[in-house]
C-alpha angles and dihedrals in degrees: 000000000000112000091209121040113207120188143145124229110187107308093339123093119207132208112190122183108223111182100104098163088064094038085253094297109181123248127180094264090055092051091049091051093048093047093050092050095046093048091051093047093045091066097037111100090201092066114081103168143007129221118204117195142121127273100214143347134061100292144048093222130331094202136264124338091267099176091055091046092053091052092047090051090060091079125047091312095240095121093049090047090052090054092050091048091054094043093049091049086055091050091049094044090055091045092055099034111138095210125066114269119194116203116199103211093191113154126346111013109171141144108334089016089061087049093061097037104049097054090058119102091231124035120186121202125191137188086271096057117122109182124186146144098210099164098123087065090068099037096263133101136243099276130159088082097320091133088059102040102036094046089057098053119109126260097011090292089140092059089047092052093045095051100039103030087223117184121234127201125220095270091052091049089054092046092054096043094248086120123041095202139023115215130171110254092234089059097056096091091054091046091052091049090051092051091049091049093051110019092169091062103054094137092053092049092051092047092051093049097044121102130190108272123230118264110296109238093205091064092075091055098047095096091050092046092050091051103039098038094044096112127079087212115095092207092052092048092052091047090052092050092047091049094051093065097197120134090244094052092045091052093048092048090053090048092053093047089058091059128083108280090210092052092047092054091044090052095051092049092047092054092046091053094038092058088063099046115114099212142016094246090062089053091053092049091054095043093049091056091046094047092052091055101037089047088063097051128109091240095058093050091043094047093051090046094050099041105030111019112031090015094206089135090219108112118179104218122207112230091032099200136040093243090060092058103090131199088243090060090050093046090055092051093047095050112125123257117264086227107030122223114258132200126229114285119267095029121128122235 
């Protein structure tokens, strides 16, 4: 069974993730297949638009194949690095794609799934959408462009999402601009048919299918998030949450304290630096170097073990507390690659 279905219907090309038993988690072969198809369609004058969705299962894409990555990272890291290089080229190719790409974020859209959805010109959320960047839970960081996207969200929501791994529904995705349109899940087949029938009028098709979303729950917490997550210091953020005293702040502080302290500090620094980057390619260069090093840490292996392999949900982080994570440790992780990551030729920044 092909894990990515590539086809053309009229003037519309379709990429359909088809690995339902893993909630369409991305592996290197899937990234290679998607890149090859997108590159061919990019230069094909007969193709006017691309639709990216999933063929079956309960989620668009749950992320990268993390268990395999952790095992690959146990050697010299070259195989894991090769996966990241291919995945990040896919992210960048979608970000710079000259033709409209419509991502159907129906169901679980997390980690690597976010990485292939957010670069698309149009991003459709539904009542089934479950969006998250939960990487600090497994000792990693919000990569696949997270340093670019999350750092540009309003009211420090990006920092909140990176530290807590909070899940957003479709209405919240639309409220924050993570989705461009909100469409009822039952209406997606008709929307796809309409795009195929008139590929030059994608915007009109999306507008006709869109409906007003329910009230976004995150909206009520935006003032508190802006205030309590204002600092790029993990210790200061936790102190602000502790000092607030509300049930919500207490819960979020406890959530953060269960994550890898190293990953949390890496994530805050990534967003601080990502906010200043001038183009997406530079973000990918930085994240590739960081992924190679963080993928070899104790916390990444331990997080995957505790959450995904043994499933005892009791990771033993090293260092165990934020104060033990030093700037020297971070500097070593953020050092540039000896051979920097590069995008495909003929792609814009």
